[in-house]
C-alpha positions in Angstrom: 94.9 96.0 117.4 93.1 97.9 114.7 91.3 95.9 112.0 89.2 96.7 109.0 86.8 94.6 106.9 87.0 93.9 103.3 84.3 92.2 101.3 85.5 89.1 99.6 84.0 86.0 98.1 84.7 83.5 100.9 81.5 81.7 101.5 79.6 85.0 101.1 81.0 86.6 104.2 83.3 89.3 105.3 86.9 88.5 106.0 88.6 90.6 108.6 92.2 91.5 107.8 94.6 92.9 110.3 95.8 96.4 109.5 99.4 95.8 110.8 100.3 93.7 107.7 99.1 96.5 105.4 101.0 99.1 107.4 104.2 96.9 107.6 104.2 96.3 103.8 103.4 100.0 103.1 106.4 101.0 105.2 108.6 98.4 103.3 107.3 99.8 100.0 108.3 103.3 101.1 111.7 102.1 102.2 112.4 100.2 99.0 111.6 103.2 96.9 113.3 105.8 99.2 116.5 103.9 98.5 115.6 103.6 94.8 114.9 107.3 94.5 118.4 108.1 95.8 120.3 105.1 94.2 122.8 107.4 92.4 124.4 107.2 95.9 126.2 103.8 96.0 125.2 103.2 99.6 121.5 103.7 98.7 121.9 101.4 95.7 123.2 98.7 98.0 120.4 99.3 100.5 117.9 99.0 97.6 119.5 95.7 96.5 119.1 94.3 100.0 115.3 94.3 99.7 115.4 91.7 96.9 116.2 88.0 97.1 119.3 86.9 95.2 117.1 84.9 92.8 114.5 87.7 92.3 112.6 87.6 89.0 111.7 91.0 87.6 109.2 91.2 84.7 109.1 94.6 83.0 106.7 95.0 80.0 109.1 97.3 78.1 112.4 96.3 79.5 112.1 92.5 79.5 112.9 90.0 82.2 115.8 89.7 84.6 116.4 86.5 86.6 118.6 87.6 89.4 119.3 90.5 91.8 122.8 91.3 90.3 121.4 91.9 86.8 118.3 93.8 88.1 120.5 96.1 90.2 122.9 96.7 87.3 119.9 97.7 85.1 118.6 99.9 87.9 122.0 101.6 88.2 122.4 102.1 84.4 118.9 103.2 83.5 117.1 104.6 86.6 119.5 106.0 89.1 119.8 109.7 88.8 117.3 109.8 85.9 113.9 109.3 87.6 112.2 108.7 90.9 109.1 106.7 91.8 106.0 107.9 93.7 103.3 105.5 94.9 99.7 106.3 94.1 98.7 105.8 97.8 95.1 105.0 97.2 96.0 102.2 94.8 98.2 100.2 97.3 96.8 96.8 98.2 98.2 93.9 100.4 97.2 90.3 100.3 98.7 87.7 102.7 100.1 84.4 101.3 99.7 81.7 103.9 103.0 80.4 105.3 105.1 82.5 102.9 104.5 86.3 103.0 102.4 88.7 101.0 101.6 90.2 97.7 101.6 94.0 97.2 100.1 95.7 94.2 99.3 99.2 93.1 100.1 102.0 90.7 103.1 104.2 90.7 104.2 107.4 88.9 107.7 108.1 87.6 109.2 111.6 87.7 112.3 113.0 85.8 114.9 113.7 88.4 116.2 117.0 86.8 112.9 118.5 85.8 110.6 116.9 88.4 108.1 116.3 85.6 106.1 113.2 86.4 105.3 111.8 83.0 105.2 108.0 83.4 102.7 105.7 85.1 102.6 102.0 85.6 101.1 99.1 87.6 103.1 96.8 89.8 102.9 93.6 91.7 105.5 92.4 94.2 105.7 89.1 96.0 107.3 89.4 99.4 108.7 86.5 101.4 108.8 86.7 105.2 111.8 84.8 106.4 111.0 85.4 110.0 113.6 88.1 110.6 113.1 90.1 107.4 111.0 90.5 104.3 112.5 90.1 100.8 111.0 90.7 97.3 111.1 87.5 95.3 109.1 88.5 92.2 108.2 91.8 90.6 105.8 92.6 87.8 106.0 96.2 86.4 103.6 96.7 83.5 101.1 98.9 81.8 103.6 101.7 81.4 102.0 104.7 79.9 101.8 108.5 80.0 100.7 110.0 83.3 97.6 111.8 82.2 
């Protein structure tokens, strides 16, 4: 097992965090947005939907709040699919475990116009992931700080 050390304020010591959790959540993030980036295909849209719990809460600073997967996916289909794609800013990705629940991922992402490939939007995100034992599901999403990608 490979581990890395991160300095944290926990009795002024270093906490060792296992790299496998980071890698697992990074792979999940990649899969979520691979399906998002191709969601004009109905199978990919359904695959994308499967990463979210039925009662997911999605908070978007310019789009408002959705309180369930059905509404969130309808919005994704209407406003995102075929119009733009998402790219993770890899160095920004961070994972924090939540005891007896799952993990929080956060980072920064860039949005690119599908037709022109121009990447003009940037935003921050936070996702709360629940580990049910046999799979991970996103229960909360914060997407905020939308701005020009400069």
